[in-house]
N, C-alpha and C positions, 0 to 999 in steps of 0.2 A: 520553418516551424516543425516539420517532421523530425529533423535531426534532434531538436530539443526534446520532443516527446519521447523519442527513442532513448536518449541518454537519461531522461527522467525515469522511464520504466526500469532501466538497468539500475539506477541509483536506488529506486524503491525496492527492487528485489534484494539488493545487497543489504539495505537497511532492515528489511523484514527478517532475513536470515540472521543478521547480527543481533538485532534487538529482541527477537523472539527466541533466540538460542536454538534455531532449527538445525539439528545435527544430522538429520537424515536426508537433507535436501540442499542442493547448491543453488545459487541465484540462477545459474544457467538452466537448471531443471524446472524452474517455475515458468510456465507458459504465460503469455500476456493475457490470454482469456481463461486460464485455468482458475476454477473457483478457489478462493482462498480458504473458505470454510468447508467442512464436510469432506466429501470424496476427493476434492482437489488437493490442496496443500495440507488440509487437515487441521486448520486452526480451530480454536474454540472461543467461547465468549471472553475468557480471560485474555486471550491474545488480542481480541478486539479492543479491549481497554488499553493494551500496550500499543496498538496501532494509533489510537487517539493521542497517547502521550508522545509517540514518535513524531506524528504530524505537528504537534504543538512545538516540540523541541527543535525540529529541523526546518520547519516551514512557517512557524508562527500561526498555524491554523487550528481553530477550535471546532471540534465536531461535538456539539452538545446534544443534538437530536439523534438518538440511537436509531430511530426509524430511517432517517436520512443516512445514518452511518451504514445501515445494512445495504443500501443502494451503492454507496461509495466504496464499501469494502468487498464488493463481489469478486473483483479480479484486479490484477495489476493495471489493466487498461482503465478500469473505472476509477481506480485510485489516482493514476497519473493524470487523467482528464480533470479530476477534481482539483488536484494540486496545481495543474497548469492554469485552470480557470480562476483560482482563488489566490494565487500568489502574484505579487507585483514584480514584473521583470523590468530591468533598466533598459 
């Protein structure tokens, strides 16, 4: 299971950089526990909307409750845990 969560974290970092057009940071520079918003990666509320779209498009997940979204979108770790828990794996 750990291998899966590690590869999921890496995939999410690459998706974030690609989907959000992050030009000043590479996937390798995003720490697993680094805050995605504010002083960490520096995302804003518009980026949050893009993350919702990204999760829908790539994983078929809907995050409708933005209060819950704030918890899910704290870091790559919280994002990966949410995706792992809510996607069906064969």
